[in-house]
Backbone as numpy.savetxt, mean C-alpha at the origin, in Angstrom:
# Nx Ny Nz CAx CAy CAz Cx Cy Cz
-17.07 -7.85 -54.13 -17.51 -7.71 -52.74 -16.44 -7.00 -51.93
-16.84 -6.06 -51.09 -15.87 -5.27 -50.32 -15.22 -6.15 -49.25
-13.90 -5.99 -49.11 -13.16 -6.75 -48.10 -12.95 -5.91 -46.86
-13.05 -6.57 -45.71 -12.86 -5.89 -44.43 -11.61 -6.40 -43.76
-10.90 -5.50 -43.13 -9.68 -5.87 -42.40 -10.05 -6.12 -40.93
-9.98 -7.40 -40.52 -10.34 -7.76 -39.16 -9.13 -7.87 -38.25
-7.95 -7.48 -38.73 -6.76 -7.57 -37.90 -6.83 -6.55 -36.77
-6.28 -6.92 -35.61 -6.32 -6.06 -34.43 -4.90 -5.65 -34.06
-4.69 -4.37 -33.94 -3.40 -3.88 -33.49 -3.12 -4.37 -32.07
-1.92 -4.93 -31.84 -1.59 -5.52 -30.55 -1.71 -4.49 -29.43
-1.25 -3.27 -29.67 -1.33 -2.23 -28.65 -2.79 -1.95 -28.28
-3.67 -1.87 -29.30 -5.08 -1.62 -29.02 -5.72 -2.78 -28.26
-5.27 -4.00 -28.57 -5.80 -5.17 -27.87 -5.43 -5.12 -26.39
-4.17 -4.75 -26.11 -3.73 -4.64 -24.72 -4.55 -3.58 -23.99
-4.81 -2.46 -24.67 -5.59 -1.40 -24.04 -7.02 -1.87 -23.77
-7.57 -2.66 -24.72 -8.92 -3.19 -24.54 -8.97 -4.14 -23.36
-7.97 -5.01 -23.26 -7.92 -5.95 -22.15 -7.81 -5.22 -20.82
-7.04 -4.14 -20.81 -6.91 -3.35 -19.58 -8.27 -2.79 -19.17
-9.01 -2.24 -20.14 -10.30 -1.65 -19.83 -11.28 -2.69 -19.32
-11.21 -3.91 -19.88 -12.11 -4.97 -19.47 -11.81 -5.49 -18.07
-10.52 -5.57 -17.73 -10.10 -6.22 -16.49 -9.94 -5.24 -15.35
-9.42 -4.04 -15.62 -8.97 -3.16 -14.55 -9.72 -1.85 -14.40
-10.91 -1.77 -14.96 -11.62 -0.49 -14.88 -12.01 -0.14 -13.45
-12.00 -1.12 -12.55 -12.40 -0.86 -11.18 -11.36 -0.16 -10.34
-10.12 -0.04 -10.84 -9.04 0.56 -10.05 -9.44 1.89 -9.45
-9.98 2.77 -10.27 -10.22 4.14 -9.83 -11.71 4.46 -9.68
-12.57 3.44 -9.77 -14.00 3.70 -9.64 -14.34 4.37 -8.32
-13.71 3.90 -7.25 -14.02 4.44 -5.92 -13.47 5.85 -5.73
-12.59 6.28 -6.64 -12.05 7.64 -6.55 -12.78 8.62 -7.46
-13.71 8.12 -8.26 -14.41 8.98 -9.22 -15.11 10.18 -8.57
-15.71 10.05 -7.37 -16.35 11.23 -6.77 -15.40 12.40 -6.55
-14.10 12.11 -6.47 -13.12 13.18 -6.25 -12.73 13.89 -7.56
-13.15 13.33 -8.70 -12.85 13.97 -9.99 -13.91 15.02 -10.29
-14.10 15.91 -9.34 -15.06 17.00 -9.44 -14.53 18.15 -8.61
-14.39 19.32 -9.22 -13.82 20.46 -8.51 -14.68 20.85 -7.32
-16.00 20.84 -7.49 -16.87 21.26 -6.38 -16.82 20.25 -5.24
-16.84 18.96 -5.56 -16.80 17.94 -4.51 -15.45 17.94 -3.79
-14.37 18.06 -4.56 -13.04 18.06 -3.96 -12.82 19.29 -3.09
-13.35 20.43 -3.53 -13.21 21.66 -2.75 -13.93 21.53 -1.41
-15.14 20.97 -1.43 -15.87 20.77 -0.19 -15.16 19.77 0.72
-14.63 18.71 0.12 -13.89 17.69 0.86 -12.67 18.30 1.55
-11.90 19.08 0.81 -10.71 19.70 1.39 -11.07 20.74 2.45
-12.08 21.53 2.18 -12.48 22.56 3.15 -12.89 21.93 4.47
-13.63 20.82 4.40 -14.07 20.13 5.60 -12.89 19.74 6.47
-11.85 19.17 5.83 -10.73 18.66 6.61 -9.77 19.75 7.04
-9.61 20.76 6.22 -8.79 21.89 6.65 -9.44 22.56 7.87
-10.76 22.63 7.87 -11.47 23.21 9.00 -11.32 22.34 10.24
-11.47 21.02 10.07 -11.33 20.09 11.19 -9.92 20.13 11.78
-8.93 20.37 10.92 -7.54 20.42 11.37 -7.13 21.81 11.83
-8.11 22.74 11.87 -7.89 24.11 12.37 -6.81 24.84 11.55
-6.87 24.66 10.26 -5.93 25.32 9.35 -6.49 26.70 8.98
-5.70 27.76 9.14 -6.18 29.10 8.80 -6.56 29.21 7.33
-7.54 30.02 7.04 -7.99 30.28 5.67 -8.37 28.97 4.96
-9.11 28.13 5.65 -9.48 26.82 5.10 -10.26 26.95 3.79
-11.14 27.93 3.75 -11.95 28.13 2.53 -11.06 28.46 1.34
-10.17 29.43 1.51 -9.29 29.85 0.42 -8.35 28.71 0.01
-7.79 28.02 1.00 -6.86 26.92 0.71 -7.55 25.80 -0.06
-8.79 25.55 0.27 -9.51 24.47 -0.41 -9.76 24.82 -1.88
-10.03 26.09 -2.15 -10.19 26.52 -3.54 -8.87 26.43 -4.30
-7.79 26.81 -3.64 -6.47 26.77 -4.28 -6.02 25.34 -4.59
-6.42 24.39 -3.75 -5.88 23.03 -3.85 -6.80 22.03 -4.52
-8.04 22.39 -4.80 -8.95 21.38 -5.35 -8.47 20.87 -6.71
-7.94 21.75 -7.55 -7.46 21.27 -8.85 -6.14 20.51 -8.76
-5.14 20.99 -7.98 -3.94 20.16 -7.79 -4.29 18.77 -7.24
-5.26 18.69 -6.33 -5.71 17.42 -5.76 -6.24 16.50 -6.87
-7.08 17.04 -7.72 -7.64 16.26 -8.84 -6.54 15.85 -9.80
-5.61 16.77 -10.10 -4.55 16.47 -11.06 -3.63 15.36 -10.56
-3.39 15.32 -9.24 -2.60 14.22 -8.69 -3.29 12.89 -8.97
-4.59 12.83 -8.72 -5.34 11.59 -8.96 -5.38 11.24 -10.44
-5.58 12.26 -11.26 -5.65 12.04 -12.70 -4.31 11.56 -13.25
-3.21 12.15 -12.76 -1.89 11.75 -13.20 -1.59 10.31 -12.77
-2.00 9.96 -11.56 -1.81 8.59 -11.08 -2.55 7.60 -11.97
-3.77 7.92 -12.32 -4.58 7.05 -13.18 -3.90 6.83 -14.53
-3.35 7.89 -15.09 -2.65 7.77 -16.38 -1.43 6.87 -16.27
-0.63 7.06 -15.22 0.55 6.21 -15.02 0.15 4.75 -14.88
-0.88 4.48 -14.08 -1.30 3.09 -13.85 -1.82 2.45 -15.13
-2.57 3.21 -15.89 -3.09 2.68 -17.16 -1.96 2.36 -18.12
-0.97 3.23 -18.20 0.16 2.97 -19.10 1.01 1.80 -18.60
1.14 1.68 -17.29 1.92 0.55 -16.73 1.27 -0.78 -17.09
-0.04 -0.82 -17.13 -0.75 -2.07 -17.38 -0.55 -2.58 -18.81
-0.23 -1.70 -19.73 -0.02 -2.13 -21.12 1.43 -2.01 -21.56
2.31 -1.63 -20.63 3.74 -1.47 -20.94 4.47 -2.80 -20.78
5.64 -2.94 -21.40 6.47 -4.13 -21.16 6.82 -4.25 -19.69
6.99 -5.46 -19.22 7.31 -5.69 -17.81 8.56 -4.94 -17.37
9.48 -4.76 -18.29 10.76 -4.15 -17.94 10.62 -2.72 -17.43
9.55 -2.00 -17.83 9.39 -0.61 -17.38 8.16 -0.43 -16.48
7.44 -1.50 -16.20 6.26 -1.38 -15.34 6.56 -0.83 -13.95
7.67 -1.25 -13.30 7.92 -0.73 -11.95 8.06 0.79 -11.91
8.71 1.36 -12.91 8.93 2.80 -12.93 7.61 3.55 -13.08
6.77 3.09 -14.02 5.49 3.75 -14.24 4.56 3.59 -13.03
4.54 2.39 -12.47 3.68 2.14 -11.31 4.13 2.95 -10.09
5.44 3.03 -9.88 5.96 3.79 -8.74 5.56 5.26 -8.85
5.74 5.86 -10.01 5.42 7.28 -10.14 3.91 7.53 -10.10
3.12 6.54 -10.53 1.68 6.66 -10.36 1.29 6.64 -8.89
1.94 5.75 -8.14 1.67 5.64 -6.71 2.08 6.92 -5.98
3.19 7.50 -6.38 3.65 8.75 -5.78 2.59 9.84 -5.93
1.94 9.89 -7.09 0.89 10.90 -7.29 -0.29 10.67 -6.35
-0.65 9.41 -6.14 -1.73 9.11 -5.19 -1.38 9.58 -3.78
-0.13 9.34 -3.39 0.30 9.72 -2.04 0.34 11.24 -1.89
0.70 11.95 -2.94 0.71 13.40 -2.88 -0.71 13.95 -2.68
-1.69 13.27 -3.30 -3.08 13.67 -3.10 -3.47 13.49 -1.64
-3.04 12.39 -1.04 -3.32 12.16 0.39 -2.69 13.25 1.26
-1.44 13.59 0.96 -0.75 14.61 1.74 -1.41 15.98 1.61
-1.89 16.30 0.43 -2.56 17.58 0.23 -3.84 17.66 1.04
-4.40 16.52 1.38 -5.61 16.47 2.18 -5.36 16.94 3.61
-4.18 16.65 4.13 -3.88 17.01 5.53 -2.92 18.19 5.64
-2.27 18.56 4.54 -1.31 19.67 4.55 -1.54 20.55 3.32
-2.26 21.65 3.46 -2.58 22.49 2.30 -1.37 23.15 1.66
-0.23 23.16 2.35 0.98 23.80 1.82 1.97 22.80 1.24
1.58 21.52 1.15 2.51 20.54 0.59 2.75 20.82 -0.89
4.02 20.74 -1.36 5.25 20.58 -0.58 5.80 21.94 -0.15
6.12 22.04 1.12 6.61 23.32 1.66 8.06 23.58 1.30
8.83 22.53 0.98 10.23 22.69 0.60 10.60 21.64 -0.43
11.69 21.89 -1.14 12.12 20.95 -2.18 12.59 19.63 -1.59
12.99 19.63 -0.31 13.44 18.38 0.31 12.31 17.36 0.38
11.07 17.84 0.43 9.92 16.95 0.49 9.61 16.31 -0.85
10.25 16.80 -1.90 10.04 16.22 -3.24 10.93 15.01 -3.47
11.95 14.84 -2.62 12.83 13.66 -2.74 12.06 12.42 -2.30
12.56 11.26 -2.73 11.87 10.02 -2.39 12.05 9.65 -0.92
13.20 10.01 -0.34 13.42 9.74 1.07 13.90 8.33 1.38
14.40 7.64 0.35 14.86 6.26 0.52 16.16 6.08 -0.26
17.05 5.24 0.25 18.26 4.87 -0.50 18.35 3.36 -0.56
19.05 2.89 -1.58 19.30 1.46 -1.72 20.78 1.20 -1.54
21.12 0.03 -1.05 22.52 -0.29 -0.86 23.17 -0.62 -2.19
24.50 -0.51 -2.24 25.24 -0.83 -3.45 25.11 -2.32 -3.74
24.78 -2.63 -4.97 24.55 -4.02 -5.33 25.82 -4.70 -5.85
25.93 -5.97 -5.55 27.01 -6.77 -6.10 26.56 -7.34 -7.43
27.45 -7.35 -8.38 27.09 -7.85 -9.70 26.89 -9.36 -9.70
27.53 -10.06 -8.78 27.41 -11.51 -8.72 26.59 -11.91 -7.48
25.79 -12.94 -7.64 25.03 -13.54 -6.54 24.04 -12.56 -5.88
23.63 -11.56 -6.62 22.64 -10.63 -6.06 21.28 -11.30 -6.00
20.56 -11.13 -4.88 19.20 -11.64 -4.73 18.29 -10.50 -4.31
17.22 -10.32 -5.06 16.29 -9.23 -4.78 15.68 -9.35 -3.39
15.30 -10.54 -2.99 14.64 -10.73 -1.70 15.53 -10.36 -0.52
16.85 -10.46 -0.72 17.79 -10.12 0.35 18.21 -8.65 0.31
17.83 -7.96 -0.74 18.20 -6.55 -0.89 17.44 -5.72 0.16
17.99 -4.56 0.49 17.35 -3.73 1.51 17.33 -2.27 1.10
16.44 -1.54 1.73 16.34 -0.09 1.54 16.48 0.57 2.90
16.92 1.82 2.88 17.11 2.58 4.12 16.36 3.91 4.01
15.62 4.24 5.05 14.82 5.47 5.06 15.70 6.64 5.47
15.61 7.73 4.70 16.38 8.94 4.97 15.59 9.91 5.85
16.27 10.99 6.25 15.65 11.96 7.15 14.53 12.72 6.47
14.75 13.16 5.24 13.76 13.99 4.54 13.30 13.30 3.26
12.07 13.59 2.89 11.55 13.03 1.65 10.08 12.66 1.78
9.54 12.15 0.70 8.11 11.84 0.64 7.69 10.82 1.70
8.50 9.77 1.87 8.06 8.70 2.78 8.04 9.16 4.24
9.03 9.94 4.66 9.03 10.42 6.04 7.90 11.44 6.26
7.63 12.25 5.25 6.53 13.21 5.32 5.20 12.46 5.42
5.05 11.43 4.61 3.84 10.61 4.62 3.67 9.91 5.97
4.77 9.30 6.45 4.72 8.57 7.72 4.29 9.48 8.87
4.82 10.71 8.88 4.55 11.62 9.99 3.17 12.24 9.89
2.80 12.73 8.71 1.57 13.50 8.58 0.32 12.62 8.46
0.48 11.44 7.88 -0.67 10.56 7.71 -0.78 9.55 8.85
0.36 8.97 9.24 0.32 7.87 10.20 0.92 8.21 11.57
1.37 9.44 11.75 1.93 9.88 13.03 3.12 9.01 13.45
3.95 8.64 12.48 5.16 7.87 12.73 6.36 8.80 12.56
7.15 8.96 13.60 8.24 9.94 13.55 9.62 9.31 13.74
9.69 7.98 13.73 10.97 7.32 14.01 11.47 6.46 12.86
11.11 6.80 11.64 11.50 5.96 10.50 12.92 6.22 10.01
13.45 7.40 10.25 14.78 7.74 9.74 15.82 6.70 10.17
16.59 6.23 9.19 17.65 5.26 9.47 17.20 3.82 9.50
15.88 3.57 9.46 15.38 2.19 9.48 15.71 1.49 8.16
16.08 0.21 8.28 16.39 -0.60 7.10 15.39 -1.75 7.00
14.99 -2.06 5.79 14.04 -3.13 5.56 14.48 -3.96 4.35
14.42 -5.28 4.48 14.71 -6.13 3.33 13.43 -6.32 2.52
13.59 -6.64 1.25 12.44 -6.88 0.40 11.61 -8.05 0.92
12.26 -9.06 1.43 11.55 -10.23 1.92 10.65 -9.89 3.11
11.16 -9.12 4.07 10.33 -8.77 5.23 9.16 -7.88 4.82
9.38 -7.00 3.86 8.30 -6.13 3.38 7.21 -6.94 2.67
7.64 -7.83 1.79 6.69 -8.63 1.00 5.87 -9.58 1.87
6.46 -10.04 2.95 5.75 -10.97 3.83 4.57 -10.32 4.54
4.53 -9.00 4.56 3.43 -8.30 5.22 2.34 -7.87 4.25
2.39 -8.35 3.01 1.34 -8.07 2.03 0.53 -9.35 1.86
-0.70 -9.40 2.36 -1.44 -10.67 2.42 -1.70 -11.32 1.07
-1.89 -10.53 0.01 -2.13 -11.13 -1.31 -0.92 -11.90 -1.82
0.27 -11.58 -1.31 1.48 -12.31 -1.71 1.51 -13.72 -1.14
0.57 -14.02 -0.25 0.51 -15.34 0.36 0.12 -16.41 -0.66
-0.53 -15.99 -1.74 -1.01 -16.93 -2.75 0.12 -17.34 -3.70
0.49 -18.61 -3.66 1.44 -19.19 -4.62 2.74 -18.40 -4.73
3.28 -18.00 -3.60 4.50 -17.20 -3.62 5.59 -17.86 -2.81
6.84 -17.89 -3.34 7.95 -18.44 -2.56 8.23 -17.64 -1.29
7.82 -16.36 -1.27 8.01 -15.54 -0.08 7.16 -16.09 1.07
5.99 -16.60 0.73 5.08 -17.12 1.73 5.07 -18.64 1.72
6.24 -19.26 1.72 6.33 -20.71 1.75 5.76 -21.26 3.06
5.81 -20.49 4.12 5.17 -20.85 5.38 4.04 -19.86 5.64
3.14 -20.22 6.52 1.97 -19.39 6.79 2.38 -18.07 7.43
1.89 -16.97 6.87 2.25 -15.64 7.36 1.09 -14.90 8.01
-0.14 -15.35 7.74 -1.33 -14.66 8.23 -2.36 -15.65 8.76
-3.20 -15.17 9.67 -4.35 -15.93 10.14 -5.59 -15.10 9.84
-6.59 -15.74 9.25 -7.81 -15.02 8.86 -8.68 -14.68 10.06
-9.20 -13.46 10.07 -10.18 -13.03 11.06 -11.56 -13.17 10.43
-12.39 -14.00 10.99 -13.71 -14.27 10.43 -14.76 -13.45 11.15
-15.53 -12.67 10.39 -16.55 -11.81 10.98 -17.81 -12.62 11.27
-18.31 -12.52 12.50 -19.58 -13.13 12.89 -20.41 -12.10 13.65
-21.62 -12.46 14.01 -22.47 -11.52 14.76 -21.90 -11.26 16.15
-21.05 -12.18 16.65 -20.45 -12.01 17.97 -19.23 -11.10 17.96
-18.48 -11.16 16.87 -17.23 -10.42 16.77 -16.36 -11.07 15.72
-15.05 -10.91 15.85 -14.12 -11.51 14.91 -13.50 -12.77 15.52
-13.58 -13.86 14.76 -13.08 -15.13 15.25 -11.65 -15.38 14.80
-10.84 -15.86 15.72 -9.50 -16.35 15.43 -9.39 -17.75 16.03
-8.76 -18.68 15.33 -8.58 -20.00 15.94 -7.72 -19.91 17.19
-8.05 -20.69 18.20 -7.30 -20.63 19.46 -5.85 -21.06 19.28
-5.55 -21.72 18.16 -4.16 -22.13 17.88 -3.23 -20.93 17.72
-3.82 -19.72 17.53 -3.00 -18.51 17.39 -2.19 -18.27 18.67
-2.71 -18.71 19.80 -2.01 -18.52 21.07 -0.71 -19.32 21.11
-0.73 -20.50 20.49 0.49 -21.31 20.41 1.52 -20.64 19.52
1.03 -20.07 18.43 1.96 -19.41 17.51 2.60 -18.19 18.17
1.80 -17.42 18.87 2.31 -16.22 19.54 3.00 -16.53 20.86
2.81 -17.76 21.31 3.37 -18.20 22.59 2.91 -17.28 23.73
1.60 -17.09 23.79 1.01 -16.21 24.78 -0.24 -16.84 25.36
-0.58 -16.44 26.58 -1.88 -16.77 27.14 -2.92 -15.88 26.47
-4.19 -16.20 26.64 -5.24 -15.40 26.02 -5.24 -13.96 26.54
-5.03 -13.79 27.84 -5.01 -12.44 28.41 -3.82 -11.63 27.91
-2.66 -12.29 27.82 -1.47 -11.60 27.31 -1.65 -11.27 25.83
-2.28 -12.16 25.09 -2.48 -11.93 23.65 -3.36 -10.72 23.40
-4.47 -10.61 24.11 -5.37 -9.48 23.90 -4.72 -8.18 24.36
-3.91 -8.25 25.40 -3.17 -7.06 25.86 -2.16 -6.63 24.80
-1.45 -7.61 24.24 -0.45 -7.33 23.19 -1.12 -6.73 21.95
-2.21 -7.35 21.50 -2.89 -6.89 20.29 -3.50 -5.51 20.50
-4.04 -5.26 21.69 -4.62 -3.95 22.00 -3.56 -2.85 21.92
-2.35 -3.17 22.37 -1.27 -2.18 22.35 -0.85 -1.86 20.93
-0.94 -2.82 20.03 -0.54 -2.60 18.64 -1.61 -1.86 17.85
-2.87 -2.15 18.15 -3.97 -1.54 17.41 -4.39 -0.21 18.02
-3.98 0.03 19.26 -4.33 1.26 19.98 -5.83 1.34 20.26
-6.43 0.19 20.52 -7.82 0.13 20.93 -7.95 -0.88 22.07
-8.92 -0.66 22.94 -9.15 -1.61 24.02 -10.01 -2.76 23.51
-9.45 -3.96 23.52 -10.14 -5.13 23.01 -10.61 -6.01 24.16
-11.63 -6.78 23.89 -12.02 -7.82 24.83 -11.99 -9.14 24.07
-11.77 -10.20 24.78 -11.60 -11.50 24.14 -12.33 -12.56 24.93
-13.08 -13.38 24.19 -13.82 -14.48 24.80 -13.31 -15.78 24.21
-13.07 -16.75 25.05 -12.54 -18.03 24.59 -13.64 -19.08 24.61
-13.75 -19.83 23.50 -14.56 -21.04 23.55 -13.66 -22.21 23.18
-14.22 -23.34 22.83 -13.41 -24.53 22.63 -12.44 -24.41 21.45
-12.88 -23.75 20.39 -12.07 -23.73 19.17 -11.56 -22.35 18.78
-12.25 -21.33 19.21 -11.95 -20.00 18.69 -11.79 -18.96 19.79
-11.14 -17.86 19.38 -11.11 -16.66 20.19 -12.06 -15.65 19.54
-12.88 -15.01 20.33 -13.82 -14.02 19.80 -13.35 -12.64 20.24
-13.00 -11.80 19.26 -12.47 -10.47 19.55 -13.53 -9.41 19.28
-13.72 -8.53 20.24 -14.63 -7.41 20.07 -13.90 -6.15 20.55
-14.29 -4.93 20.14 -15.47 -4.58 19.35 -15.26 -4.81 17.86
-16.35 -4.69 17.11 -16.28 -4.96 15.67 -15.58 -3.86 14.88
-15.45 -2.67 15.47 -14.77 -1.59 14.75 -13.26 -1.63 14.95
-12.76 -2.78 15.41 -11.32 -2.91 15.62 -10.54 -2.90 14.30
-11.22 -3.26 13.22 -10.51 -3.45 11.96 -10.68 -2.25 11.03
-9.57 -1.87 10.39 -9.61 -0.83 9.38 -8.56 -1.15 8.32
-8.52 -0.35 7.28 -7.76 -0.73 6.09 -6.33 -0.20 6.07
-6.06 0.83 6.82 -4.73 1.42 6.86 -4.36 1.71 8.30
-3.12 2.09 8.49 -2.73 2.49 9.82 -1.69 1.57 10.42
-1.27 1.89 11.63 -0.25 1.12 12.33 -0.91 -0.07 12.99
-0.90 -1.19 12.34 -1.60 -2.35 12.85 -1.07 -3.62 12.18
-1.06 -4.74 12.91 -0.69 -6.02 12.29 -1.85 -6.67 11.55
-3.01 -6.00 11.55 -4.18 -6.51 10.84 -4.24 -5.85 9.47
-4.30 -6.69 8.44 -4.30 -6.19 7.06 -5.47 -6.80 6.29
-5.85 -6.13 5.20 -7.00 -6.59 4.42 -6.52 -7.28 3.15
-7.05 -8.47 2.91 -6.71 -9.24 1.71 -7.80 -9.00 0.67
-7.47 -8.29 -0.40 -8.47 -7.98 -1.43 -8.83 -9.19 -2.27
-7.99 -10.22 -2.28 -8.30 -11.43 -3.03 -9.39 -12.24 -2.34
-9.29 -12.39 -1.03 -10.25 -13.19 -0.28 -11.32 -12.36 0.41
-11.16 -11.02 0.37 -12.09 -10.09 1.04 -12.18 -10.38 2.54
-11.01 -10.63 3.14 -10.94 -10.90 4.57 -9.88 -10.04 5.23
-10.12 -9.70 6.50 -9.05 -9.13 7.31 -8.19 -10.27 7.83
-6.89 -10.01 7.94 -5.96 -11.06 8.35 -4.97 -10.50 9.36
-4.59 -11.34 10.32 -3.63 -10.96 11.34 -2.26 -11.51 10.98
-1.26 -10.64 10.94 0.10 -11.07 10.65 0.62 -11.98 11.77
1.36 -12.99 11.38 1.98 -13.91 12.34 3.43 -13.56 12.61
3.92 -12.48 11.96 5.34 -12.12 12.05 5.59 -11.09 13.14
5.29 -11.45 14.38 5.34 -10.46 15.45 6.74 -9.94 15.74
7.77 -10.63 15.27 9.15 -10.17 15.46 9.66 -9.33 14.29
8.85 -9.20 13.25 9.28 -8.48 12.05 9.32 -6.98 12.29
10.32 -6.26 11.72 10.34 -4.80 11.82 9.20 -4.14 11.06
8.50 -4.93 10.23 7.39 -4.41 9.44 6.03 -4.79 10.03
6.03 -5.37 11.21 4.82 -5.95 11.80 3.65 -4.97 11.84
3.89 -3.73 12.22 2.81 -2.74 12.26 3.04 -1.59 11.28
3.93 -1.77 10.32 4.18 -0.72 9.33 2.98 -0.64 8.39
2.39 0.55 8.21 1.22 0.68 7.33 1.52 0.13 5.92
0.53 -0.53 5.35 0.77 -1.20 4.07 1.09 -0.24 2.94
0.58 0.98 2.98 0.95 1.96 1.96 2.47 2.18 1.93
3.09 2.17 3.11 4.54 2.35 3.18 5.27 1.11 2.68
4.72 -0.07 2.90 5.32 -1.31 2.39 5.42 -1.24 0.87
4.32 -0.89 0.22 4.29 -0.82 -1.24 5.24 0.25 -1.75
5.30 1.37 -1.04 6.18 2.46 -1.47 7.63 2.00 -1.48
8.08 1.34 -0.42 9.48 0.92 -0.31 9.84 -0.13 -1.36
8.94 -1.07 -1.60 9.21 -2.11 -2.60 9.22 -1.51 -4.00
8.22 -0.69 -4.29 8.15 -0.08 -5.63 9.33 0.84 -5.90
9.75 1.57 -4.88 10.92 2.44 -5.05 12.13 1.61 -5.47
12.38 0.52 -4.76 13.54 -0.31 -5.06 13.43 -0.92 -6.45
12.26 -1.43 -6.80 12.08 -2.02 -8.13 12.26 -0.99 -9.23
11.77 0.23 -9.00 11.93 1.27 -10.03 13.40 1.64 -10.21
14.16 1.65 -9.12 15.59 1.95 -9.20 16.34 0.84 -9.94
15.97 -0.40 -9.66 16.60 -1.54 -10.35 16.29 -1.47 -11.84
15.02 -1.22 -12.18 14.62 -1.18 -13.58 15.34 -0.07 -14.34
15.64 1.03 -13.65 16.28 2.17 -14.31 17.81 2.06 -14.35
18.42 1.54 -13.28 19.87 1.66 -13.16 20.62 0.32 -13.12
19.92 -0.76 -12.90 20.58 -2.07 -12.92 20.13 -2.84 -14.15
20.36 -2.23 -15.31 19.84 -2.75 -16.57 20.30 -4.17 -16.85
21.56 -4.46 -16.58 22.10 -5.79 -16.89 21.41 -6.86 -16.06
21.34 -6.65 -14.73 20.70 -7.65 -13.87 19.22 -7.76 -14.19
18.57 -6.64 -14.42 17.13 -6.62 -14.71 16.81 -7.37 -15.99
17.63 -7.18 -17.02 17.41 -7.88 -18.28 17.66 -9.37 -18.15
18.70 -9.73 -17.41 19.02 -11.15 -17.21 17.92 -11.85 -16.42
17.29 -11.12 -15.51 16.23 -11.71 -14.71 15.11 -12.24 -15.60
14.75 -11.48 -16.61 13.66 -11.88 -17.49 14.07 -12.96 -18.48
15.36 -13.07 -18.73 15.84 -14.07 -19.69 16.15 -15.41 -19.03
16.77 -15.38 -17.87 17.25 -16.62 -17.26 16.38 -17.11 -16.10
15.65 -16.20 -15.43 14.79 -16.55 -14.30 15.52 -17.50 -13.34
16.64 -17.08 -12.75 17.52 -17.99 -12.03 17.02 -18.46 -10.67
16.12 -17.71 -10.03 15.69 -18.07 -8.68 14.27 -17.58 -8.43
13.90 -17.41 -7.16 12.54 -17.00 -6.81 12.27 -15.52 -7.05
13.28 -14.77 -7.40 13.09 -13.33 -7.61 12.05 -13.05 -8.70
12.17 -13.75 -9.83 11.28 -13.46 -10.97 9.80 -13.66 -10.63
9.37 -14.85 -10.17 7.94 -15.00 -9.87 7.45 -14.08 -8.76
8.31 -13.78 -7.80 7.92 -12.88 -6.71 7.66 -11.48 -7.23
8.57 -10.97 -8.05 8.43 -9.62 -8.60 7.21 -9.52 -9.50
7.00 -10.53 -10.34 5.85 -10.51 -11.25 4.55 -10.51 -10.46
4.48 -11.34 -9.43 3.28 -11.40 -8.62 3.02 -10.07 -7.92
4.06 -9.46 -7.39 3.90 -8.18 -6.72 3.40 -7.11 -7.69
3.97 -7.08 -8.90 3.57 -6.07 -9.88 2.11 -6.25 -10.32
1.59 -7.45 -10.21 0.18 -7.69 -10.53 -0.72 -7.22 -9.39
-0.23 -7.33 -8.18 -1.02 -6.98 -7.00 -1.06 -5.49 -6.73
0.09 -4.82 -6.84 0.25 -3.47 -6.28 -0.62 -2.38 -6.91
-0.91 -2.38 -8.23 -1.75 -1.27 -8.74 -3.14 -1.25 -8.11
-3.80 -2.39 -8.07 -5.15 -2.42 -7.51 -5.12 -2.26 -5.99
-4.11 -2.84 -5.33 -4.08 -2.77 -3.87 -3.78 -1.35 -3.38
-2.84 -0.67 -4.01 -2.51 0.69 -3.58 -3.67 1.64 -3.85
-4.34 1.47 -4.99 -5.50 2.31 -5.28 -6.61 2.04 -4.28
-6.80 0.77 -3.94 -7.80 0.39 -2.93 -7.49 1.03 -1.59
-6.24 0.97 -1.16 -5.85 1.52 0.14 -6.00 3.04 0.19
-5.59 3.71 -0.89 -5.73 5.17 -0.93 -7.20 5.56 -0.93
-8.01 4.83 -1.71 -9.44 5.12 -1.75 -10.07 4.94 -0.38
-9.71 3.85 0.31 -10.25 3.60 1.65 -9.80 4.70 2.62
-8.55 5.10 2.49 -8.06 6.15 3.39 -8.81 7.45 3.17
-8.97 7.87 1.92 -9.66 9.11 1.63 -11.12 9.06 2.08
-11.77 7.92 1.84 -13.18 7.81 2.21 -13.37 7.69 3.72
-12.46 6.99 4.39 -12.54 6.92 5.85 -12.20 8.28 6.47
-11.21 8.94 5.87 -10.84 10.27 6.35 -12.00 11.24 6.15
-12.81 10.97 5.15 -13.97 11.81 4.87 -15.04 11.66 5.96
-14.95 10.56 6.75 -15.93 10.31 7.80 -15.45 10.73 9.17
-14.12 10.74 9.35 -13.59 10.99 10.68 -12.61 12.16 10.65
-12.38 12.72 11.81 -11.49 13.87 11.93 -10.04 13.41 11.81
-9.56 12.65 12.76 -8.20 12.16 12.73 -8.24 10.66 12.94
-8.00 9.91 11.89 -8.21 8.47 11.91 -7.07 7.71 12.55
-5.85 8.16 12.34 -4.71 7.34 12.73 -3.80 8.06 13.73
-4.36 8.70 14.73 -3.52 9.38 15.72 -2.89 8.38 16.67
């Protein structure tokens, strides 16, 4: 009787598991994997932005646009089946490709200079003893991808020289609220959608230490929309309903785990209104640098797990591929509906 080999190669099993669990990452970007669709998409926005030769530029850029997305997909797929020790590097470079696709949407000449190819971030010199990832910080430079992204996508022109710790950045990612030492205290309040508007518990006023009128004035200034607020016994009702979106300069963020919009409670944080795409970029940049150049500390982290750094990093690496793809997809699709979304 013929014998069959039922053994499964471990690498193939990992790839199979990835396909079963994570095939949704790029589903929402599939319409852009078409030269004709991408060309029409780019032409529309180049025309709306009053860019000369929009037709020609859209033809020139439709394939680079697709290749950025395709390259990002490959990086993310390989990161999902790679050892944890190199996942940050693969994920970071995959994310960079997604961001380049976004930039090509608003700037047909990107990159106009080699300075824009730099990452635009530096990390401080690390101490070999008593180093803690959560206390580590990054500093934004004058030129590079992040400053280009901040200015052209989010109209932010004051990032140069800003410093951010990993802890403050991570606290502004709502999915990190689940079982994370970073979120040992409550960091977000859920906005509940009803037919009347978005509900917030009235206890939010105590947390913000504001009256209802001051709170709505404060929130309106951060979101750049005129809000109205109605108070009842238990809740605040915020209108209009189009106040919420997925990206942009806002303290309201979307939690993909719970499918809810959430309001940050960290009103004193330097990251309070920093777009979430930039949060992920800064964290991933630092992790990729650690994985590449701090080999001793990085290896010891996985062997000894001395503090909260290990579970925090692992949780973030599980969240960021799907969240960044979700945010880029939402940005591209929302941008496809509106002229200038985040002015």
